[in-house]
C-alpha positions in Angstrom: 69.0 182.6 160.7 69.9 184.5 163.8 71.2 181.7 165.5 74.1 180.7 163.0 75.8 184.4 164.3 78.5 182.9 166.3 81.5 186.1 166.6 82.4 189.4 166.2 83.6 188.7 162.9 81.0 186.7 161.4 79.4 189.5 158.4 76.1 189.2 158.9 72.7 187.6 160.3 69.5 187.2 159.8 66.3 187.1 162.1 63.9 184.0 162.0 60.6 185.6 162.4 60.3 189.3 161.0 63.3 189.6 158.3 66.4 191.7 159.9 69.7 191.5 158.2 72.7 192.9 160.6 76.5 193.4 159.1 79.7 194.1 161.3 82.1 196.1 160.2 85.0 196.8 163.0 86.4 200.4 162.7 90.1 201.5 164.0 88.1 203.1 167.6 84.2 201.7 166.8 82.4 199.7 165.6 79.9 200.0 162.4 76.2 198.0 161.9 74.6 197.8 159.0 70.6 197.1 159.9 68.6 196.0 157.1 64.6 194.9 157.0 62.8 196.0 160.1 63.0 195.9 163.7 59.9 194.5 165.6 58.8 192.5 168.9 59.6 189.6 166.8 63.1 190.1 166.2 64.3 193.0 168.5 65.9 190.5 171.1 68.0 189.2 168.9 69.0 192.3 167.3 70.0 193.7 170.7 71.8 190.5 171.4 73.7 190.5 168.1 74.5 194.3 168.3 76.1 193.8 172.5 77.8 190.9 171.3 79.7 192.9 168.3 80.2 196.0 169.9 83.5 196.7 171.9 83.0 198.2 175.2 83.8 201.9 175.8 84.5 202.3 172.0 81.7 204.2 169.6 78.8 202.5 167.8 77.7 203.6 164.8 74.0 201.7 163.0 73.4 202.8 159.3 69.6 202.4 159.2 69.9 203.3 155.4 68.6 200.3 154.5 65.6 200.1 158.1 61.8 200.2 156.6 60.3 199.6 159.7 60.5 200.0 163.3 58.3 199.5 166.0 58.4 200.8 169.8 60.3 197.3 170.3 63.3 198.9 168.3 63.2 201.9 169.7 63.7 200.1 172.8 66.5 198.8 171.4 67.9 202.0 170.0 67.8 203.0 173.7 68.8 200.8 175.6 72.3 200.9 173.7 72.8 204.3 173.7 71.8 204.1 177.7 74.6 201.4 177.7 77.4 203.4 176.1 76.5 206.4 177.5 77.8 204.6 180.8 80.3 203.8 178.9 81.5 207.4 178.6 80.9 206.9 174.8 78.2 207.1 172.2 75.8 205.5 170.0 75.8 207.2 166.5 72.3 206.7 163.9 72.8 207.1 160.1 70.6 207.7 156.9 67.4 206.5 159.4 64.5 207.6 156.6 60.8 206.6 156.7 59.0 204.8 159.6 62.2 204.9 161.8 63.3 208.5 161.2 59.0 209.3 162.1 58.9 207.3 165.2 62.5 208.6 166.6 60.6 212.5 165.9 57.6 212.0 167.4 59.2 210.3 171.0 61.7 212.6 170.8 64.5 210.3 170.7 65.9 212.0 167.2 67.2 215.3 170.2 68.4 212.5 172.3 70.8 209.8 170.2 73.1 211.8 167.7 71.6 211.2 164.1 73.6 212.2 161.2 72.7 212.5 157.0 75.1 210.1 156.1 77.2 206.9 157.4 80.5 209.1 156.4 79.5 211.8 158.8 78.3 209.3 161.7 81.9 207.3 161.4 83.6 210.7 161.9 81.6 212.2 164.5 81.7 208.8 166.6 85.1 208.5 165.7 86.0 212.4 166.3 87.9 213.0 163.3 87.0 215.6 160.2 85.1 214.3 157.6 87.4 213.3 154.2 90.1 211.9 156.6 90.8 208.6 156.0 88.0 206.2 156.2 88.3 204.0 159.4 86.8 200.9 158.2 
């Protein structure tokens, strides 16, 4: 359950209502969070809190959305708020492997062109950390 998450190194958490699995992997100079399942009005606040708790101020954040199957406007709001917070800190949010309904929602709303989206996690990490693809993995 979501309430079981206690620290940035806790590994995974699950939302109580609609299932959303989150896993954090610290990187040198940033954080990678994998999001699986769904983000909707029943769990968006918990997802946002989890990510805010685990991200590092003034460091880029990569969200691996390869296993995110559904996202409504509540999930979109989470992404926009994260993007705005990171922008205020002069750093960035990078989305990786966005597919299906979440990708469609980002495109329809125009958010796809505002938040950096990358075809692979490796490309997102490279862009976030300012490294060339193929360099030693940062996580």
